[in-house]
C-alpha positions as CSV (number, residue, x, y, z in Angstrom):
1,M,79.2,54.5,67.2
2,S,79.7,51.0,68.2
3,L,79.7,49.7,71.8
4,E,82.8,50.2,73.7
5,S,82.8,47.5,76.6
6,S,86.5,47.7,77.9
7,P,87.0,46.1,81.3
8,D,87.7,49.6,82.6
9,I,84.1,50.4,81.4
10,L,82.4,47.5,82.4
11,I,83.5,47.4,86.0
12,H,81.7,50.7,86.4
13,V,78.7,49.1,84.7
14,D,78.5,46.3,86.8
15,R,79.0,48.3,89.7
16,L,75.9,50.9,88.7
17,L,73.6,48.8,87.0
18,P,71.9,47.3,90.3
19,Q,71.4,50.7,91.8
20,I,69.6,52.1,88.5
21,R,67.4,49.2,88.4
22,R,66.4,50.1,91.8
23,R,65.7,53.6,91.1
24,L,63.7,52.9,88.4
25,D,61.4,50.4,90.5
26,E,60.8,53.5,92.5
27,T,60.3,56.5,89.8
28,H,58.8,57.2,86.7
29,D,61.4,59.1,85.4
30,R,62.6,58.3,81.8
31,I,64.8,55.7,81.9
32,R,67.4,57.6,80.0
33,D,67.4,60.6,82.3
34,V,68.0,58.2,85.1
35,V,70.8,56.5,83.6
36,F,72.3,59.8,82.7
37,D,71.9,61.5,86.3
38,T,73.2,58.1,88.1
39,V,76.2,57.7,86.0
40,F,77.5,61.3,85.9
41,A,76.6,62.0,89.6
42,D,78.7,58.6,90.5
43,Y,81.4,59.5,93.2
44,S,83.9,56.9,92.1
45,I,84.1,58.0,88.6
46,K,84.3,61.6,89.5
47,K,87.4,60.7,92.1
48,V,89.0,58.6,89.4
49,F,88.8,61.7,86.9
50,K,89.2,64.8,88.9
51,N,90.1,67.7,87.3
52,A,90.2,65.8,83.9
53,D,86.7,66.6,82.6
54,I,87.2,65.4,79.2
55,Q,88.2,61.8,80.0
56,Y,85.6,62.0,82.9
57,S,82.8,62.8,80.3
58,T,84.3,60.1,77.9
59,M,84.2,57.3,80.7
60,C,80.7,58.3,81.9
61,G,79.2,58.5,78.3
62,A,80.7,54.8,77.6
63,V,79.2,53.8,81.1
64,V,75.6,55.3,79.9
65,K,75.8,53.1,76.7
66,N,76.7,50.0,78.1
67,I,73.9,50.2,80.6
68,L,71.3,51.3,78.5
69,N,72.5,48.2,76.3
70,A,71.8,46.3,79.2
71,L,68.4,47.8,79.8
72,Q,67.4,46.8,76.3
73,E,67.4,50.6,75.7
74,P,68.3,52.2,72.4
75,Y,71.8,53.7,72.4
76,D,72.8,54.0,69.1
77,D,72.1,57.7,69.0
78,I,74.5,58.2,71.8
79,N,77.7,59.3,70.5
80,L,81.0,59.9,72.7
81,M,82.3,63.7,71.3
82,A,84.2,64.9,74.7
83,I,87.5,63.6,73.9
84,G,89.8,64.7,70.9
85,N,90.4,60.8,70.2
86,V,90.5,59.6,66.8
87,D,88.6,56.2,65.6
88,L,89.7,55.9,61.7
89,P,87.0,55.1,59.2
90,G,87.4,51.9,57.4
91,F,88.5,53.6,54.1
92,I,91.6,54.8,55.4
93,T,92.5,52.1,58.1
94,P,94.2,49.7,55.6
95,L,96.8,52.8,54.6
96,V,97.5,53.9,58.0
97,H,98.4,50.1,59.3
98,G,100.4,49.7,56.1
99,L,102.5,53.0,57.2
100,I,103.0,51.4,60.6
101,K,104.7,48.2,59.1
102,R,106.6,50.3,56.9
103,A,108.0,52.3,59.9
104,H,109.0,49.1,61.7
105,K,111.1,48.2,58.5
106,Y,112.7,51.7,58.6
107,A,113.8,51.3,62.0
108,E,115.2,48.0,61.4
109,T,117.2,49.3,58.7
110,W,118.5,52.0,60.6
111,I,119.6,50.1,63.1
112,R,121.6,47.7,61.1
113,S,123.2,50.7,59.1
114,Q,124.3,51.9,62.2
115,G,125.7,48.9,63.8
116,H,126.3,48.5,67.2
117,L,125.3,52.3,67.8
118,G,121.8,51.2,66.4
119,L,120.6,50.2,69.7
120,G,122.1,53.2,71.4
121,Y,121.0,56.6,72.3
122,D,120.2,59.0,69.4
123,I,123.3,61.2,70.0
124,S,121.8,64.4,68.1
125,A,118.6,63.8,70.5
126,Q,116.8,65.5,67.5
127,G,115.5,62.4,65.7
128,Y,116.9,61.5,62.0
129,K,117.9,64.5,60.1
130,P,116.1,62.7,56.8
131,A,113.1,62.5,58.9
132,R,112.8,65.9,59.6
133,E,113.8,66.7,56.2
134,M,111.0,64.6,54.9
135,A,108.6,65.9,57.3
136,L,109.6,69.9,56.6
137,K,109.2,68.9,52.9
138,N,105.8,67.4,53.3
139,W,104.7,70.0,55.3
140,N,106.2,72.8,52.7
141,R,102.9,72.1,50.7
142,Y,100.7,73.8,53.8
143,Y,103.4,76.2,54.8
144,G,105.4,77.2,52.0
145,F,108.6,77.2,53.5
146,A,110.8,76.9,50.5
147,D,109.6,80.5,49.6
148,Y,111.2,82.1,52.3
149,T,114.6,83.0,53.6
150,V,115.8,84.0,57.0
151,E,118.7,85.7,58.2
152,S,121.1,83.0,59.9
153,D,124.1,83.1,62.0
154,P,127.6,81.8,61.1
155,Q,127.5,78.2,61.9
156,D,131.5,78.0,62.0
157,G,132.2,78.8,65.3
158,S,133.1,82.3,64.6
159,T,131.1,85.5,65.8
160,P,129.0,87.6,64.0
161,E,131.4,90.3,63.8
162,E,134.0,88.1,62.2
163,T,131.4,86.6,59.7
164,P,128.2,88.6,58.7
165,S,124.9,86.7,58.8
166,I,123.8,85.6,55.7
167,D,120.2,84.8,53.9
168,E,119.5,80.9,53.7
169,N,116.3,79.2,52.6
170,L,113.9,78.8,55.5
171,M,113.7,75.0,54.8
172,S,117.2,74.6,55.2
173,V,117.5,76.3,58.7
174,L,114.5,74.4,60.3
175,S,116.0,70.9,59.2
176,E,118.7,71.9,61.4
177,N,116.6,73.5,63.9
178,S,114.1,70.7,64.5
179,T,113.3,68.0,67.0
180,I,111.0,65.2,66.6
181,T,109.2,64.5,69.9
182,P,106.5,62.1,71.3
183,G,103.7,64.3,70.5
184,G,103.2,68.2,70.5
185,M,101.8,67.7,74.3
186,H,105.7,66.5,75.1
187,A,107.2,69.6,73.1
188,I,104.8,72.1,75.2
189,S,106.2,70.7,78.7
190,V,109.8,70.9,77.5
191,M,109.0,74.6,76.1
192,C,107.5,75.7,79.3
193,T,110.0,74.2,81.5
194,A,113.0,75.2,79.3
195,F,111.5,79.2,79.5
196,N,111.2,78.7,83.2
197,K,114.8,78.2,83.5
198,I,115.9,80.9,81.4
199,A,113.5,83.5,82.9
200,E,115.4,82.6,86.3
201,E,118.8,82.6,85.0
202,K,118.1,86.1,84.1
203,G,116.3,87.0,87.1
204,L,112.9,87.7,85.3
205,K,109.5,87.1,86.4
206,K,108.2,84.4,84.2
207,R,104.6,85.3,82.4
208,Y,102.5,83.1,80.4
209,I,99.9,85.0,78.3
210,Y,97.0,82.9,76.4
211,P,93.5,83.1,75.0
212,D,90.5,81.8,77.1
213,N,90.1,79.6,73.7
214,S,93.6,77.7,74.8
215,F,93.0,74.1,75.2
216,E,93.0,73.0,78.9
217,T,96.0,70.7,78.7
218,W,97.8,73.5,77.6
219,K,96.6,75.7,80.9
220,A,97.6,72.5,83.0
221,I,101.0,71.9,81.6
222,A,102.1,75.5,81.9
223,R,100.7,75.7,85.5
224,N,102.5,72.4,86.3
225,S,105.5,73.5,85.1
226,T,106.6,76.4,87.7
227,T,104.8,77.9,90.6
228,K,101.9,79.4,90.6
229,D,103.0,83.3,91.7
230,P,100.4,86.3,91.0
231,G,100.6,87.7,87.6
232,K,102.4,84.6,86.4
233,F,99.6,83.1,84.1
234,N,97.4,85.3,82.2
235,Q,94.2,84.5,80.5
236,I,93.0,86.8,77.7
237,R,89.2,87.1,76.9
238,T,88.4,86.5,73.3
239,E,85.3,87.4,71.3
240,Q,82.8,86.0,69.0
241,K,83.2,88.8,66.7
242,D,86.9,87.6,66.4
243,R,85.9,83.9,66.2
244,L,87.3,83.5,69.6
245,H,90.9,84.2,69.1
246,L,93.2,86.9,70.1
247,T,93.5,90.4,68.3
248,P,96.0,93.0,68.2
249,E,93.5,94.9,70.0
250,K,93.7,92.7,73.0
251,V,97.3,92.5,72.9
252,H,97.8,96.5,73.3
253,E,95.1,95.9,76.0
254,F,97.2,93.7,77.8
255,Y,100.4,95.5,77.6
256,D,98.3,98.9,78.5
257,A,97.7,97.3,81.7
258,N,100.9,95.3,82.5
259,D,104.5,96.5,82.3
260,T,107.1,95.1,80.5
261,E,110.1,95.5,82.9
262,G,111.6,92.9,84.9
263,V,109.2,90.1,83.1
264,D,109.8,87.5,80.4
265,D,106.7,86.9,78.5
266,T,105.4,83.9,76.4
267,W,102.5,83.8,74.5
268,Y,100.7,80.8,73.4
269,I,98.3,80.7,70.1
270,T,96.5,78.2,68.6
271,P,95.7,79.5,65.0
272,V,93.3,76.8,64.0
273,G,91.9,76.5,67.3
274,N,91.3,73.6,70.0
275,P,88.6,74.2,71.6
276,S,87.0,76.7,69.4
277,G,86.6,74.7,66.3
278,T,87.7,78.1,64.4
279,A,90.5,79.6,62.8
280,M,92.2,83.1,62.7
281,S,92.3,84.7,59.4
282,D,95.9,85.4,58.0
283,T,95.7,89.2,58.7
284,Q,94.5,88.6,62.5
285,L,97.3,86.3,62.9
286,T,100.0,88.2,61.5
287,A,98.6,91.5,63.4
288,T,98.3,89.9,66.8
289,C,102.1,88.5,66.6
290,E,103.2,92.0,65.2
291,A,101.3,93.6,68.0
292,I,103.1,91.3,70.7
293,I,106.6,92.1,69.4
294,A,106.0,95.7,68.7
295,R,105.3,95.8,72.7
296,N,107.4,93.5,73.9
297,P,110.3,92.6,71.2
298,N,111.7,90.1,73.5
299,A,108.6,87.9,74.0
300,T,108.3,84.5,72.9
301,I,105.6,83.0,70.7
302,I,104.5,79.3,70.8
303,L,102.6,78.9,67.6
304,D,100.8,75.4,68.1
305,C,100.0,74.3,64.7
306,V,98.9,70.9,65.2
307,Y,95.5,71.8,63.3
308,V,96.6,73.9,60.5
309,R,97.5,70.9,57.9
310,T,93.7,69.8,58.7
311,L,92.9,73.0,56.3
312,E,93.1,72.9,52.7
313,T,96.6,73.5,51.4
314,G,96.0,76.9,49.9
315,T,93.9,78.1,53.1
316,A,96.8,76.9,55.3
317,K,99.4,78.6,53.2
318,K,97.7,81.8,53.3
319,L,97.1,81.5,57.2
320,M,100.7,81.3,57.7
321,S,102.0,83.5,55.1
322,G,102.6,86.8,56.9
323,V,104.0,84.9,60.0
324,L,107.0,83.2,57.6
325,S,107.4,86.8,55.5
326,S,108.3,88.6,58.8
327,P,111.8,88.6,59.8
328,E,110.7,90.4,63.2
329,I,108.3,87.4,63.9
330,M,110.1,84.5,63.0
331,K,112.8,85.5,65.6
332,R,110.7,85.0,68.2
333,V,108.2,82.1,67.1
334,V,108.7,78.5,67.9
335,F,106.1,76.3,65.9
336,I,104.6,73.1,67.2
337,E,103.4,70.2,64.8
338,S,102.0,66.8,65.0
339,L,100.4,64.0,63.4
340,S,98.0,62.9,65.8
341,K,95.1,64.8,64.3
342,T,96.1,65.4,60.9
343,H,97.0,61.5,60.3
344,G,94.7,60.0,62.9
345,I,97.5,58.3,65.1
346,P,97.1,60.1,68.6
347,G,98.1,57.1,70.0
348,L,101.3,56.9,68.5
349,R,102.7,60.3,69.9
350,L,104.2,61.8,67.0
351,G,105.2,65.5,67.1
352,M,108.0,68.2,66.1
353,F,109.0,71.5,67.4
354,F,111.2,74.0,65.3
355,S,112.4,77.7,64.9
356,S,114.2,79.6,62.8
357,N,116.3,81.4,65.6
358,K,118.9,78.8,66.7
359,E,119.3,80.5,70.1
360,L,115.7,79.9,71.1
361,Y,115.6,76.5,69.5
362,D,118.7,75.2,71.3
363,S,117.3,76.6,74.7
364,I,114.6,74.5,74.4
365,Q,116.6,71.4,72.8
366,N,119.2,71.8,75.1
367,F,116.7,70.8,78.1
368,D,114.9,68.2,76.1
369,M,117.9,66.9,75.7
370,T,119.4,67.0,79.1
371,G,116.0,66.3,80.7
372,Y,115.2,63.0,78.6
373,V,118.4,62.1,76.5
374,C,116.5,61.2,73.4
375,H,113.5,59.8,72.1
376,S,112.8,56.7,70.8
377,H,114.2,55.6,67.2
378,E,110.9,54.5,66.4
379,L,109.3,58.1,66.4
380,S,112.0,58.9,63.3
381,A,111.0,55.6,61.7
382,L,107.3,56.6,61.9
383,M,107.8,60.2,60.6
384,M,109.7,58.9,57.8
385,A,106.9,56.3,57.2
386,F,103.9,58.9,56.9
387,M,105.5,61.9,55.7
388,E,107.5,60.3,52.4
389,N,105.8,60.2,49.2
390,P,102.8,62.4,49.8
391,E,101.8,61.9,46.6
392,D,100.8,58.4,47.4
393,T,98.9,59.2,50.7
394,E,97.9,62.9,50.8
395,K,94.5,62.3,48.7
396,A,93.4,60.0,51.3
397,F,94.5,62.0,54.4
398,K,92.2,64.9,53.1
399,E,89.6,62.7,52.4
400,L,89.7,62.1,56.5
401,H,89.9,65.5,56.9
402,R,86.7,66.4,54.5
403,F,85.1,63.4,56.2
404,W,85.2,65.1,59.3
405,G,84.3,68.5,57.7
406,R,81.0,66.8,56.6
407,E,80.5,65.5,60.0
408,R,81.1,69.1,61.6
409,K,78.7,70.7,59.4
410,G,76.2,68.3,59.7
411,L,76.2,68.2,63.5
412,F,76.3,72.1,63.3
413,N,73.2,71.6,61.4
414,F,71.6,69.1,63.8
415,L,72.2,71.0,66.9
416,I,71.8,74.6,65.6
417,K,70.0,75.0,61.9
418,S,67.4,72.3,62.8
419,G,65.7,74.4,65.5
420,R,65.0,71.4,67.7
421,F,67.1,72.5,70.6
422,T,66.7,76.2,70.9
423,D,65.9,75.8,74.4
424,L,69.7,74.2,74.9
425,F,71.9,76.6,72.5
426,D,72.3,80.6,72.4
427,K,71.1,82.0,69.8
428,D,74.3,83.7,69.2
429,Q,76.7,81.4,67.4
430,S,78.6,84.2,65.3
431,H,82.1,82.8,66.0
432,I,81.1,80.1,63.6
433,I,81.5,81.5,60.1
434,P,80.2,80.2,57.1
435,E,83.2,79.5,55.2
436,Q,84.8,77.9,58.1
437,I,81.8,75.6,58.7
438,D,81.7,74.5,55.0
439,D,85.5,74.0,55.1
440,P,87.8,70.9,56.7
441,L,89.1,72.6,60.3
442,G,89.9,70.0,62.5
443,L,87.8,67.7,64.8
444,Y,85.8,70.4,66.8
445,L,82.8,72.3,67.0
446,F,82.4,74.7,69.9
447,V,78.8,75.9,70.6
448,K,77.4,78.4,73.0
449,I,75.0,77.1,75.9
450,K,72.1,79.3,76.9
451,P,72.5,80.4,80.5
452,G,71.5,78.1,83.1
453,V,71.3,74.8,80.5
454,T,72.8,71.6,82.3
455,R,75.1,69.1,80.9
456,M,72.8,66.5,81.6
457,Q,70.1,68.2,79.7
458,I,72.4,68.4,76.3
459,Y,73.5,64.9,76.8
460,S,70.1,63.2,77.2
461,Q,68.2,65.6,74.5
462,T,70.6,65.5,72.1
463,G,73.0,62.2,72.4
464,C,75.9,64.2,71.8
465,I,78.3,63.6,74.7
466,G,80.4,66.7,74.5
467,V,82.7,68.7,77.1
468,P,81.3,71.9,78.9
469,T,83.9,74.5,78.3
470,K,83.8,78.0,80.4
471,M,84.9,81.1,78.4
472,D,84.8,84.7,79.5
473,T,81.8,85.4,77.2
474,G,79.6,82.0,78.7
475,M,79.7,78.7,78.8
476,Y,80.6,76.4,75.3
477,M,80.1,72.8,74.8
478,R,82.9,71.1,72.5
479,F,82.1,68.5,70.5
480,S,84.5,66.3,68.6
481,V,84.0,64.4,65.6
482,G,87.2,62.4,65.7
483,Q,85.6,59.0,66.7
484,I,82.8,58.8,64.3
485,K,83.8,56.1,61.9
486,E,80.9,56.2,59.4
487,P,78.8,59.0,58.0
488,T,76.5,60.1,60.8
489,Y,75.4,63.6,61.1
490,A,76.7,64.2,57.1
491,K,73.0,63.3,56.8
492,Y,71.7,66.5,58.2
493,L,73.7,68.5,55.3
């Protein structure tokens, strides 16, 4: 990876370099070890990035590389892999830049077409409907929305008693019940706050339930959205044999120990995982959702699907088929999608939430609208630019996913299969199954660490700056390949 030398990094380099030079004059320790130890022990960096270990590890790694460069020591083997960021490889950068330019033209066209309203609020607060339709049409290749129907309530203001519900195509329903948002994390934040409000209005105790493989930002958003009352946040242990994902058995264990009276439950599931770097099987996902609804029919399920479209289309469709074909599950599910990782644009903050359950969708949308009025027209324009004409762009983005897939598999071979680091990593890596390490599956490799091994040992010996993650089954290190721009670990295939 190239040297990252922003002013925010260099201020720490300038401050720590004299200290490291003094230490090197007083010790015979390896230069790299001294640099790593000094930087990661620095109080000033720790203070700035308190409770933000991913950003902390990334900043420290960048400072380490710059200091090694200043000391004329090799640093090319050190790769910053803690944060799930993306630095696009050269083969796709021109396409992405062209789509961004196209988005600006779409925004200008929309503004002109709306006259004096063009610079005003998006009154629907959902984003442009054509943009939402383009997104769903594009994603249909991965979900198969058009293959399913849902029972829909009358939209003409009449009551269900006056007009019976009708079956509508799922694509049509979702195009109405969808909102373009500034990223998936915004959608999560809005959902949590809306669900808290709903529970309060009903006089119920809010309860969040999620697997220990949930990414830390979700946990922070959920906890920051409400008071931290006993029993409100419930983390479920996952097992390596289950790919570090929820199972119906885990759902039943939870409800066997916890009553459903007087509570409002929200389950959070990432079928293709961050941080786990693994995917649920189609039967596992469907059966888990079925178990939740069976034990608590009023529970809400957030399906965070932002990595689903890094899978091959056939694999993704199979994964989601059981959920989409079940009317009972679909009534209780809200989906989150994002272009951050599937299209390598996390800095543009572009996502969407949707549900076939209008009442559920409206409760979230109403809070988003009243809390934020609306979102930028640019988001809709970006969605249109990236989502239209997939026949012209999809091949390149799938190659991006496969590029990451090769780097991820190569990294696994380097760290685990090579046998070079048996003193660092646990022999049991059974959550990583062969067919999933062979396929594109997001950015992440999640490796179990031996008891007692420190992050400094891993960083210094491997050059891979990941982020330590505590699971109920032990300590793991999450590595992200999203900032690798040219073949690096693929040489170990």
